N, C-alpha and C positions, 0 to 999 in steps of 0.2 A: 504494500500500500504506500502511495505517495501522499503526504499530507502537507498542503500549502497553508501557511499561517501568516496572516497580516501582523504587523507590529503595533502601531499606534491605535489605541482603542480596542485592541484585541489581546495580543500577548502582553503588551505593556500596560501598566497602570501607574500613574504618577512617575513615568519615566523608568520604571523598573520591572523586572520579571520576578514574580513571587516564587517562593520556594516550592509551593505546590505545583505551579506550572512547570518549573524546572524538573521536578521529580517525575511528573507525568510524561514530559517529552523524553527524558532519559529512558524511562521504561518502554515507551513505544518504539524508540530507536533500538533498544536492546532486543525487542521482539522482531526486529528485521524491517520495520517500516522506515521510510525515508522522509525526514522532515525538511521542508524547504521554506525559508523565510521569503515572504513576498510583500514588498513595500514600495512606497514612493520615495523613501529615504535614499540618499546616496550611500554607497558602501561604507564610506568612512564614518558614517553616523551609527553603524551597528556591527562592523566587522569584528570588533572585540567580543561582542556577544556570541558570535559564531564560535569563536575559540573557547569561550567559557562553557558553552553548551554542547560542543562537539557536533555542530551542524555543518555539513559539507557544502550544501548548495544554497544560493540566494538569488532572488530576482529583485533588482534594485531599480530606482528611477522609473517605476511603473513600466517595466519591461525593457528599458533602454540598455540595461546591463545585466548579464547573467554570469554568475561567478562560482567557480569551484575553489573552495577554500583549501581543500587537501592538496590540490595541484598548484594553488596560488596563481590562478590564471583566469582571464576573462574568456568565457565560452562564447559570448556574444556581446557586441557593443554597436550601438547605432547613435549617431549624433544628430542634433537638430540642424536643419539647413541654415547656412550662414545668413541668408536673407531674413529668416525667421528670428534668428538671434538679434539682428538689428531692430526688428519690430518690437521684440520683448524689451530690449534695452531702452528703446524710445518710450515705451509705456512706463517702465520703471523709473525713468528719469523725471517723470511728471510729479512724483511724490517721494518722500523720504522713506522708502521701503527698506526693510531688512532683507538684503539680497542673499540668496543661497544658490550657488550653481555648482555643477559637478562635471568633471572631465573624464570620468571613468571610475578609478579607484579613489580619487581625491576630491573633496568638497571644499569650497571656499565661501566665506561670508564676510560682510563688512561690519558684523556685530558679534559680540561674544554671547548674545542671547541664546542662540541655538546650541552652542557648545555647553553653556551653563545649564540648559534646560533639563538635561538628564545625564547620568553617568556614562551612557554608552555613546555620547556624541563628542568625546574628547579629541578625536582625530580631525575635526573640522579646523581648517586653517583660517585664522581671522586676520583680515587686512583692513586698514583704514579706508582706502579708496580702491575698489576693485574694478572700476570701469575700464581702466587700461588693460587689466588682466583679462577681462571678458573679451575685449576687442582683439587682444593678442591670441586668444584661444577660440575665436568665434567659429572655427571649423572643427572644434574638438569638444563641444559641449553636449552632454547627453541629457541634462535636465536643469530646469529652473524652478525654484520654489520661493517666490517672494512672500514675505510675511509682513504684517502690519497690525498695530493696535487700533488703527483708524479704519473702521468698517467701511465707511462711505468710499474712501479712496481705493481700497482693495476691491470692493465690489464693482467699482467702475472699471478697474483693470481687468477683472474677471469677464465682464460683459464685452469689453473692447477686444480682449484676446480671442473670445469666441467669434466675434464679428470679423476679426482679421483672419479667421480660419486656422488659428493655432490649435494644436492638439492639447486641450485642457483635459487632463485625465482625472482630475479631482480637485476638491476645494473643501474648506470648512463647511460644515452643515449649514451654518448661518449664511454664508456667502451664496451657496447654491439655492437656499430657500428664501433668501432675501430679508433676513431679520437679524440684527446684531445685538450683542450684549455689551454693555459698557465695560471698558477696561479688559477686554478679552483680546487674545492674539488670534489673528486669522491668517490663512494661507491659501495659495493657489498653486496647483501642480501643473507644469507644462513639460511635455515629453516630445520626442521625435514623432513626426507624423506616422500614423498607422500602427503605433504600438500601444500596449496596455498591459495590465497584469495578466490578462487573458492570453496575449501572444507569448508572454513569458512562460505561462503554464504549458502552452502547446510545445514550446521549445524544450522544456525540461522533460516532459513526457516522451517526446521523440528521442531525446538524448539518452534517456534511461531505458528506452524500449518498453515503456509502461503504457497501460491502457487507461483511458479516462474513466472507465467503469471501476477501476481500482484506485481512484483518486478522491481526496477529500479537500475541500477548501473552507477555511474559517476566517470570517472577516466582519467588519462593522460599518464600512463606509460605501459611498457611491462608487469609489474606484475599485471596489471588490465585485461589482456586478459582472464585469467581463470575466473575472476569475471564476465566479460561480457558474457561469454559462458553460465552462469548459470541463466540468467534472460531474460525476454522478451524484456525489454527496456534498451538499453545500450547507454550511452551518452559520447562521447569523448570531452575533452576540446579543445579549440581553439589552445592551446599550446602543444597538445599531440604529442607523437612520431608518425611518419608516419605509423609504423607497427600496430598501434592500430586501425586505421581507417577502416580496412577491417572487424573488429569485431563490429563496432559501428552502431547503427541504426540512431542516431542523432549526431550532432555536435553543441556545444554551443560556447560561447565566451571564451577567455582565463581566467586563474585564476586572472590575473591582472585586467581584466574587469568584475570580478564578475560572471563568467560563470555559477557557481552553482546556484546563485540566479536567473540569467536570465532564466535558464531552469525551476526551481521550480516555478517561477512566471508565466511561460507559462501554467502551469497546472491549474491555477486559484486559 
């Protein structure tokens, strides 16, 4: 069995993996199942977690990067078209966003906010002004994830990015649904055209010679819909966005209540 697990809002709670979730994943791997982390995060925001938990494969950047930790190599990488990078940069320059972009195995930001957000993000490189670095790497960028505490400005970026035809693979629930909360942090995920967590699932299954009938996906957000479509068994978290439920076969408890472990334990 191949088990695809999302990170934020699913395996992680308050930026950490609980001991119960760790124990459940260890047990299922010892039983011969393959656990694959599947996230919009860049590799450097969670690769240390793979080492801690003995997880070999990961889908990062919403399908833009697929990584084999045992071999320490990228199995797949696709970059955002350079002209689309220019569009994204133009949108981001309109406001003072927290910028996060990834070139494959390394992520860069203009703020320590994301690195300080949780313990597994320590490998993000923080630079004061990253515009020059973005332009220098404009043909080697696999994902952008702008963040902001200003709902209105990021919601405007979200709408304009879609209007410009960019591949917006996900965003904060409030951004998608159009309602903000004061003093919250919001984000938008932009990946290379044609990619999603679902295309990452397809790649991994093909790489392993595995069948989708023997695959499970566990997630909580809108960007998990394409992942759910690719597997026989889909599991929504108790804290998931309402729009995910129509694509889920099962529903487990919330990430705060170790929903991943609860489902894995039910498998025996």
